[in-house]
SEMAR-80020 format. One record per residue: residue in three letters; x, z, y of N, C-alpha, C in turn. Coordinates in steps of 0.05 Angstrom, whole numbers, padded with zeros to 5 digits, always signed. Example, Ala and Ser with C-alpha at 12.3 -4.5 7.8 and 13.67 -1.06 7.14 Angstrom:
# SEMAR-80020
ALA+00264+00156-00114+00246+00156-00090+00264+00156-00066
SER+00257+00142-00045+00273+00143-00021+00258+00157+00001
This chain:
# SEMAR-80020
MET+01141+01753+01699+01158+01731+01708+01178+01741+01729
LEU+01170+01759+01747+01188+01769+01767+01211+01785+01754
ALA+01204+01799+01732+01225+01814+01718+01246+01796+01707
LYS+01239+01772+01699+01259+01753+01688+01276+01741+01711
LEU+01264+01739+01735+01279+01727+01757+01297+01747+01771
GLN+01291+01773+01768+01306+01793+01782+01336+01792+01778
PRO+01346+01790+01753+01375+01788+01749+01387+01764+01763
LEU+01373+01741+01763+01382+01717+01776+01383+01721+01806
LEU+01362+01733+01817+01361+01737+01846+01382+01757+01855
CYS+01387+01778+01839+01407+01797+01846+01435+01784+01846
SER+01440+01768+01826+01465+01754+01824+01469+01735+01848
PHE+01447+01721+01855+01448+01703+01879+01454+01719+01904
ALA+01440+01742+01907+01444+01758+01931+01473+01769+01933
ARG+01484+01777+01910+01512+01786+01910+01531+01763+01919
GLY+01524+01739+01911+01540+01716+01919+01539+01710+01949
LEU+01517+01718+01961+01514+01714+01990+01528+01735+02006
SER+01532+01758+01995+01544+01780+02010+01574+01773+02015
THR+01583+01781+02039+01611+01775+02045+01628+01799+02038
LYS+01651+01793+02028+01669+01816+02021+01680+01827+02047
PRO+01685+01853+02047+01697+01864+02072+01725+01855+02076
TRP+01734+01854+02100+01761+01846+02107+01780+01868+02098
LYS+01805+01862+02096+01825+01882+02089+01852+01876+02102
VAL+01867+01897+02104+01895+01895+02115+01912+01883+02093
THR+01928+01863+02099+01946+01851+02080+01975+01859+02084
GLY+01981+01873+02106+02008+01882+02111+02014+01888+02140
LEU+02037+01900+02144+02048+01904+02171+02065+01879+02177
ASN+02056+01863+02195+02070+01838+02201+02096+01843+02217
HIS+02093+01858+02238+02117+01864+02254+02113+01888+02272
VAL+02136+01898+02282+02136+01919+02303+02149+01905+02327
ALA+02136+01906+02350+02146+01893+02373+02161+01912+02392
MET+02184+01903+02401+02201+01919+02419+02204+01902+02445
VAL+02198+01915+02468+02205+01902+02493+02234+01909+02499
VAL+02249+01888+02505+02278+01892+02511+02285+01878+02537
PRO+02305+01887+02551+02313+01873+02576+02323+01845+02572
ASP+02336+01840+02549+02349+01815+02544+02346+01808+02514
VAL+02329+01788+02508+02324+01781+02480+02349+01771+02466
GLU+02366+01755+02479+02390+01745+02466+02409+01768+02459
LYS+02413+01786+02477+02431+01809+02472+02420+01827+02449
ALA+02394+01832+02450+02381+01848+02428+02383+01833+02402
ALA+02379+01807+02401+02381+01792+02376+02409+01793+02365
THR+02429+01791+02382+02456+01794+02373+02462+01821+02361
PHE+02451+01842+02374+02454+01869+02364+02444+01872+02335
TYR+02419+01863+02331+02407+01866+02304+02422+01849+02283
ARG+02430+01825+02291+02444+01807+02272+02471+01819+02265
ASP+02486+01828+02285+02513+01838+02281+02514+01866+02269
THR+02495+01883+02276+02495+01910+02266+02484+01912+02237
PHE+02462+01898+02232+02449+01900+02206+02453+01876+02187
GLY+02465+01855+02198+02470+01831+02181+02445+01818+02172
VAL+02424+01819+02188+02398+01807+02181+02395+01780+02195
GLN+02376+01765+02185+02369+01739+02197+02353+01744+02222
VAL+02361+01730+02243+02346+01731+02269+02339+01702+02276
ASP+02314+01697+02280+02305+01670+02288+02316+01664+02316
LYS+02320+01638+02321+02329+01630+02347+02308+01638+02368
PRO+02317+01652+02390+02298+01660+02410+02284+01636+02423
PHE+02259+01640+02430+02244+01618+02443+02227+01631+02465
THR+02216+01613+02482+02199+01622+02504+02170+01616+02497
ALA+02153+01636+02498+02124+01632+02494+02111+01633+02522
GLU+02112+01610+02535+02102+01607+02562+02074+01619+02566
ALA+02056+01612+02547+02028+01621+02549+02025+01652+02549
HIS+02045+01665+02539+02045+01695+02537+02064+01707+02558
GLY+02079+01691+02572+02097+01701+02592+02121+01717+02582
VAL+02130+01710+02558+02152+01725+02546+02173+01707+02531
HIS+02197+01717+02529+02217+01706+02512+02215+01722+02486
VAL+02218+01709+02463+02213+01721+02437+02235+01714+02417
ALA+02242+01733+02400+02258+01728+02376+02248+01746+02354
PHE+02247+01736+02330+02239+01752+02307+02263+01759+02290
VAL+02265+01785+02283+02286+01796+02267+02274+01802+02239
HIS+02285+01790+02218+02274+01793+02191+02287+01818+02178
MET+02269+01837+02172+02278+01862+02160+02265+01867+02133
GLY+02273+01852+02113+02261+01855+02087+02232+01845+02087
ASN+02213+01863+02082+02185+01854+02080+02170+01855+02106
THR+02184+01859+02128+02171+01859+02154+02190+01848+02175
LYS+02181+01847+02200+02198+01837+02222+02197+01855+02246
ILE+02217+01852+02263+02217+01864+02289+02214+01840+02308
GLU+02195+01842+02327+02191+01821+02347+02204+01832+02372
LEU+02225+01818+02382+02238+01825+02407+02225+01809+02429
ILE+02216+01822+02450+02203+01808+02472+02214+01817+02499
SER+02217+01799+02517+02225+01805+02544+02209+01788+02563
PRO+02204+01798+02587+02187+01783+02606+02202+01758+02617
ILE+02186+01737+02621+02197+01713+02634+02201+01718+02663
ASP+02182+01732+02676+02184+01738+02704+02168+01764+02710
GLU+02165+01770+02735+02151+01795+02743+02121+01794+02738
HIS+02110+01771+02732+02082+01768+02726+02076+01771+02696
SER+02096+01773+02680+02093+01775+02651+02077+01800+02644
PRO+02061+01799+02623+02046+01823+02615+02064+01847+02607
VAL+02089+01842+02600+02107+01864+02592+02126+01872+02615
ALA+02124+01859+02638+02143+01866+02660+02139+01895+02669
LYS+02115+01904+02672+02110+01932+02680+02120+01952+02660
PHE+02117+01945+02634+02127+01962+02613+02157+01966+02616
LEU+02172+01944+02622+02201+01945+02625+02208+01959+02651
GLU+02192+01958+02671+02197+01973+02696+02196+02003+02690
ARG+02177+02011+02674+02174+02040+02668+02194+02049+02647
ASN+02203+02031+02630+02222+02037+02608+02246+02018+02611
LYS+02265+02025+02628+02287+02006+02635+02303+01996+02611
SER+02305+02012+02590+02320+02004+02566+02302+01990+02546
GLY+02276+01989+02551+02258+01977+02533+02246+01998+02514
GLY+02232+01989+02493+02221+02008+02474+02199+01995+02458
LEU+02187+02012+02441+02165+02003+02424+02141+01994+02441
HIS+02131+01969+02436+02109+01959+02451+02083+01958+02435
HIS+02084+01947+02410+02060+01946+02394+02067+01943+02364
ILE+02048+01948+02347+02051+01941+02319+02031+01919+02313
CYS+02038+01902+02294+02020+01880+02287+02012+01883+02257
VAL+01986+01885+02254+01974+01888+02227+01962+01862+02219
GLU+01969+01852+02196+01959+01827+02185+01933+01833+02170
VAL+01913+01817+02174+01887+01820+02160+01879+01794+02147
ASP+01864+01796+02125+01857+01771+02111+01833+01756+02123
ASP+01818+01770+02141+01795+01757+02154+01794+01768+02183
LEU+01806+01754+02201+01808+01764+02229+01780+01767+02241
ARG+01763+01748+02238+01736+01749+02249+01721+01774+02238
GLY+01723+01777+02211+01710+01800+02198+01721+01826+02208
ALA+01747+01827+02212+01760+01852+02222+01750+01858+02250
VAL+01749+01838+02268+01740+01843+02295+01711+01852+02295
GLU+01694+01840+02279+01666+01848+02278+01663+01877+02267
GLY+01678+01883+02246+01677+01909+02234+01687+01931+02252
ILE+01709+01925+02267+01720+01945+02286+01701+01949+02310
LYS+01690+01927+02319+01671+01929+02342+01646+01946+02334
LYS+01638+01944+02308+01615+01960+02299+01622+01990+02299
LYS+01647+01997+02300+01656+02025+02301+01659+02033+02331
ASN+01649+02016+02349+01650+02021+02378+01679+02024+02388
LEU+01697+02008+02376+01725+02007+02386+01728+01981+02402
ARG+01745+01982+02422+01748+01959+02440+01773+01942+02435
PHE+01772+01918+02445+01794+01900+02445+01801+01893+02474
LEU+01826+01884+02479+01834+01877+02506+01824+01850+02515
ALA+01815+01834+02496+01804+01807+02503+01778+01804+02487
PRO+01760+01787+02496+01735+01784+02481+01738+01769+02455
GLU+01757+01752+02453+01761+01735+02429+01790+01733+02422
PRO+01796+01728+02396+01824+01723+02389+01835+01698+02402
LYS+01861+01697+02406+01874+01673+02416+01899+01668+02400
VAL+01911+01645+02403+01935+01639+02388+01959+01655+02398
GLY+01972+01669+02379+01995+01686+02387+02021+01671+02388
ALA+02043+01685+02392+02069+01673+02395+02078+01659+02370
CYS+02069+01667+02347+02077+01653+02322+02057+01632+02313
GLY+02038+01626+02330+02020+01604+02324+01995+01611+02308
LEU+01990+01636+02303+01966+01645+02288+01947+01660+02307
PRO+01922+01661+02300+01903+01676+02317+01909+01706+02316
VAL+01908+01718+02340+01913+01747+02344+01893+01759+02364
ILE+01890+01785+02363+01875+01800+02383+01886+01828+02384
PHE+01886+01840+02408+01897+01867+02411+01875+01887+02414
MET+01877+01909+02399+01858+01932+02403+01866+01947+02428
HIS+01846+01959+02440+01852+01976+02464+01867+02001+02455
PRO+01890+02006+02467+01906+02030+02458+01891+02056+02462
LYS+01873+02058+02482+01858+02083+02486+01840+02089+02462
ASP+01833+02069+02447+01816+02073+02423+01833+02075+02397
ALA+01859+02073+02400+01877+02072+02376+01899+02093+02379
ASN+01892+02117+02388+01912+02139+02390+01935+02132+02407
GLY+01931+02116+02428+01952+02109+02447+01971+02087+02438
VAL+01965+02075+02415+01982+02054+02404+01969+02026+02409
LEU+01984+02007+02419+01974+01980+02421+01977+01967+02394
ILE+01954+01959+02383+01954+01947+02356+01944+01918+02358
GLU+01961+01900+02348+01954+01872+02347+01944+01866+02319
LEU+01921+01852+02317+01911+01843+02291+01918+01813+02290
GLU+01929+01805+02268+01937+01777+02264+01925+01766+02238
ALA+01915+01741+02239+01905+01728+02215+01928+01727+02195
SER+01922+01733+02170+01942+01732+02149+01954+01704+02146
HIS+01980+01702+02143+01993+01676+02139+01981+01662+02115
SER+01974+01676+02094+01964+01663+02070+01936+01652+02074
THR+01920+01663+02092+01893+01653+02097+01894+01630+02117
GLU+01916+01626+02131+01918+01605+02151+01934+01582+02140
GLY+01942+01583+02115+01957+01561+02103+01987+01561+02110
HIS+01998+01583+02118+02026+01585+02125+02041+01600+02103
């Protein structure tokens, strides 16, 4: 009798297993700039690309504009004030520069759990809503070859 149930139980067990998370793309590369408006004009006029209207993300302490570059974006960010998380970056790099890359994943919770199992750290204990309205979390750059990596829930899994 058990032999007859085994295929059914195996099939049921496979159905319970969760598929591993995966990267769905490079969402954006973020650049800290002294002036978002000026940088947005540069990208629009130099490359003829679409640049979203700059906005202020108060919760993150930054001004933001997204530059659309084919299948990815550049996120332009500048500090609102000296308490902004990117203010010190701009103090050290007066002209601005590369701040982080954003990797889109199909299962943010699964990605966080899987990465933590590899003994890698995040800058916050839990994801929070990012500048574009989707859940995000940043990996600790000391665990990522000196690169600040933002993980973002995939737009397709969030209904966007």
